[in-house]
C-alpha positions, 0 to 999 in steps of 0.5 A, spaced: 254 752 185 252 753 177 258 753 171 256 758 166 258 764 163 260 771 166 256 774 161 248 773 161 242 776 157 238 781 162 231 779 162 228 784 159 234 784 153 231 783 146 232 779 141 238 779 136 235 782 130 237 777 124 243 779 119 240 780 112 243 777 107 248 780 103 245 781 096 252 782 093 256 778 095 261 783 097 260 783 105 267 781 109 267 779 115 269 785 119 275 784 124 273 788 129 266 783 130 266 777 134 264 771 130 259 769 137 254 775 140 258 774 146 266 773 148 267 767 151 271 768 157 273 764 164 268 760 167 266 762 174 262 759 180 256 761 182 251 760 188 244 757 187 241 763 191 246 769 191 241 772 196 241 767 201 249 766 200 251 773 200 246 777 204 245 784 203 247 789 209 242 794 210 243 801 206 247 797 202 247 796 195 252 791 194 252 784 198 258 783 203 263 778 201 262 778 194 267 776 189 264 779 183 266 787 180 262 791 181 262 798 178 259 804 182 252 806 179 249 800 178 244 798 184 243 790 186 236 788 186 234 781 188 232 780 181 240 782 179 244 781 185 250 780 180 251 784 175 258 784 172 262 791 170 260 794 164 265 797 160 259 802 158 259 809 161 251 808 165 245 804 164 243 798 165 247 791 163 248 792 156 246 786 151 251 786 145 248 785 139 251 783 134 252 788 128 252 787 120 258 786 117 260 792 113 259 791 105 264 794 101 262 797 095 267 797 090 269 803 087 270 804 079 277 805 077 280 812 076 281 814 069 286 818 069 286 823 062 292 824 058 293 832 058 296 836 052 304 836 052 306 843 054 310 847 048 315 851 049 316 858 045 323 860 043 324 866 046 329 871 043 335 872 048 335 878 052 340 883 049 345 886 055 344 894 055 351 897 053 356 899 058 357 906 058 363 909 061 364 911 068 369 917 070 373 913 075 377 919 078 374 925 079 378 932 081 376 930 088 377 924 092 369 921 094 367 916 098 360 916 095 360 909 091 358 909 083 350 909 082 350 903 078 355 897 077 359 896 071 357 890 068 361 886 064 362 887 057 359 882 052 363 885 046 370 885 045 374 892 046 373 894 038 365 891 039 363 895 044 358 900 042 359 907 045 353 912 046 354 919 043 358 925 046 352 928 049 349 922 052 356 920 055 357 928 058 350 928 060 351 921 064 358 924 067 355 929 070 349 926 073 354 921 076 359 925 078 357 929 085 359 936 086 366 938 088 366 942 094 368 950 094 373 954 096 372 955 103 371 947 105 377 946 101 381 951 106 377 948 111 379 941 110 386 943 109 386 946 115 384 941 119 389 936 115 394 941 117 393 940 124 391 933 126 396 929 121 393 926 114 386 923 116 379 924 113 373 929 114 369 929 119 363 925 115 369 919 115 370 920 108 377 921 106 380 928 104 378 931 098 385 933 094 385 938 089 385 937 082 392 936 078 391 943 074 390 947 079 396 950 083 397 949 091 395 955 094 402 958 099 400 954 105 399 948 101 406 949 097 410 950 104 406 944 108 407 940 102 415 943 102 416 941 110 413 934 108 417 933 102 424 934 108 427 929 111 427 929 119 433 929 123 433 922 125 432 920 117 438 923 116 442 921 122 441 914 119 442 915 113 448 917 114 451 913 119 448 907 115 453 910 109 459 911 114 459 903 116 458 901 107 464 905 107 468 902 113 466 895 110 468 897 103 475 900 106 476 894 109 475 889 104 480 893 100 485 893 105 484 886 106 485 884 098 491 888 099 495 886 104 492 878 102 493 879 094 496 886 092 502 886 096 504 879 094 504 882 087 508 888 088 513 884 092 513 878 086 515 884 081 520 886 087 524 880 088 524 878 080 528 885 079 532 884 085 534 877 082 535 880 075 540 885 078 544 881 082 545 875 076 547 881 071 552 885 077 555 877 077 555 877 070 558 884 068 563 885 074 570 883 072 573 885 078 570 879 083 570 881 090 570 877 096 563 876 098 565 874 105 566 882 106 559 884 109 562 891 108 562 890 101 553 891 101 550 897 102 543 895 106 538 893 102 542 890 097 542 884 094 547 879 094 545 872 094 540 867 092 536 863 096 533 856 094 528 852 097 527 846 092 521 842 097 517 849 097 519 851 090 522 858 092 527 862 089 528 869 093 533 874 093 537 875 100 539 883 101 543 886 107 539 888 113 532 886 115 529 893 114 521 892 113 521 898 108 527 896 104 527 888 104 522 885 107 516 888 104 519 888 098 519 880 098 526 879 099 529 875 105 534 879 110 541 878 113 542 879 120 548 883 118 548 889 122 549 893 130 548 887 135 544 881 131 550 881 126 551 874 124 556 870 120 556 869 112 556 863 108 562 864 106 566 864 113 569 858 115 565 858 122 559 861 125 551 861 124 548 865 117 541 867 120 536 871 115 528 873 117 522 873 111 515 874 111 510 868 113 504 872 110 503 877 105 509 881 102 511 875 097 511 871 104 517 866 102 518 863 109 510 861 108 510 854 109 518 853 112 513 849 118 513 843 112 521 842 112 524 835 114 531 834 117 535 833 111 531 837 106 536 841 102 537 849 103 542 852 097 545 859 097 548 861 091 552 868 092 558 870 087 563 865 087 559 859 090 553 855 091 552 852 099 548 847 101 545 845 108 541 841 110 535 842 114 537 840 122 531 841 127 526 846 128 523 850 134 516 852 133 514 858 137 518 862 141 518 870 144 521 875 139 525 877 144 529 870 144 536 872 140 539 866 142 536 863 137 541 866 132 548 865 136 554 862 133 552 856 136 544 857 136 541 854 143 536 849 142 538 847 135 541 840 138 548 843 135 553 841 141 559 845 137 562 850 132 560 849 126 557 852 119 550 853 120 544 857 117 537 859 121 531 861 118 526 865 122 519 868 121 513 870 125 507 865 127 502 864 128 500 864 121 497 872 119 500 875 126 507 877 129 505 874 136 511 869 135 517 866 132 518 859 128 525 857 128 528 853 122 536 851 123 540 847 118 547 844 117 552 845 111 554 839 107 557 842 101 561 848 098 561 847 090 564 853 086 560 857 081 564 854 075 563 847 076 555 848 075 549 847 080 549 842 086 545 836 086 540 839 090 538 844 084 539 839 078 535 833 081 
């Protein structure tokens, strides 16, 4: 076995030509050329006599058992038993000849010539075309678009150039499409009447007649029918007006009940109080006020004071709404089965009634009275002072026992001189009655002046 390079020179390969010297000195070693004619490779061991060591079988061009790589197409001879695989497509083993280094010739630097500067000449600004007037409305509506789009006016409203009249008329004549004839207008009107308000067959909106043209008989009738309201519109309008009227009436009624009746009652009570005081001042004959027969129904005979509630109200005979209560006065139970005692009686229950809401509402806040609060009744001859004793917040209107001589539920156990105030409850209703009781604590003649409850 000899040791050597796997690359070997063929016996018939020519000697490599010497590399000519570089006359310019610019030659550079090529990165793609090996520095040696043959590239070094791994060393391999081969037998001294390949033919003896590796006999070739008859009919075969490759020795059996060889470890070298053979490329098909290269026959092996006795002189060349081991031909290594060649990277070239065909032919005998190629002798790699060194190639001369490529000489790069220097190129002259490119000279950039300065270019002349381009001179832009000022051009005059384009003048916009004068905006001609376009007639936007024609005698008939049309789906045609304007033949041109108007440009923005470059001038003010006073400076815009206006073309001559003849030219404007000519432009309008060219731009305005001709309108349909009379027959076409009638057909369009008939189609619009049968199918409702709709456009023409071509999709354009129906043409309307010119404003200066009188309507035909058919068009006038159709316009008159269209101007009339339908039955549903008339009915809904009537119902709406009815509801508005009812609302206004209800508002006026509430205003009358809650405000105006109090105004009227205040005027009535003032007049009644003046009449009572005038009668006391000018009547020299002073009858006994303990006789109820001396007073007619609706006639005032006394004045009630409730200092805590700032109430001063006349007392009239009877509990009639129209004659007494609705006039803002307090009514005395003095008729029929509901007849009660007078303040001057030595024993009994002086019972009165009054409105809690509307018509003066003298008893509106009697629920605020507490035991011991004074209630004063002034008559022709004396002042009668009562102190509030108890209250019944709610009872049936049919419960007349609350005005008995000894009222039930008042807490009084025996006969005495009592006062009873009755009114409706809850407020703004007459479903139940509220009762307030008091007991006489002082009887003071008028000649001695007002009692301490009124003076204080």
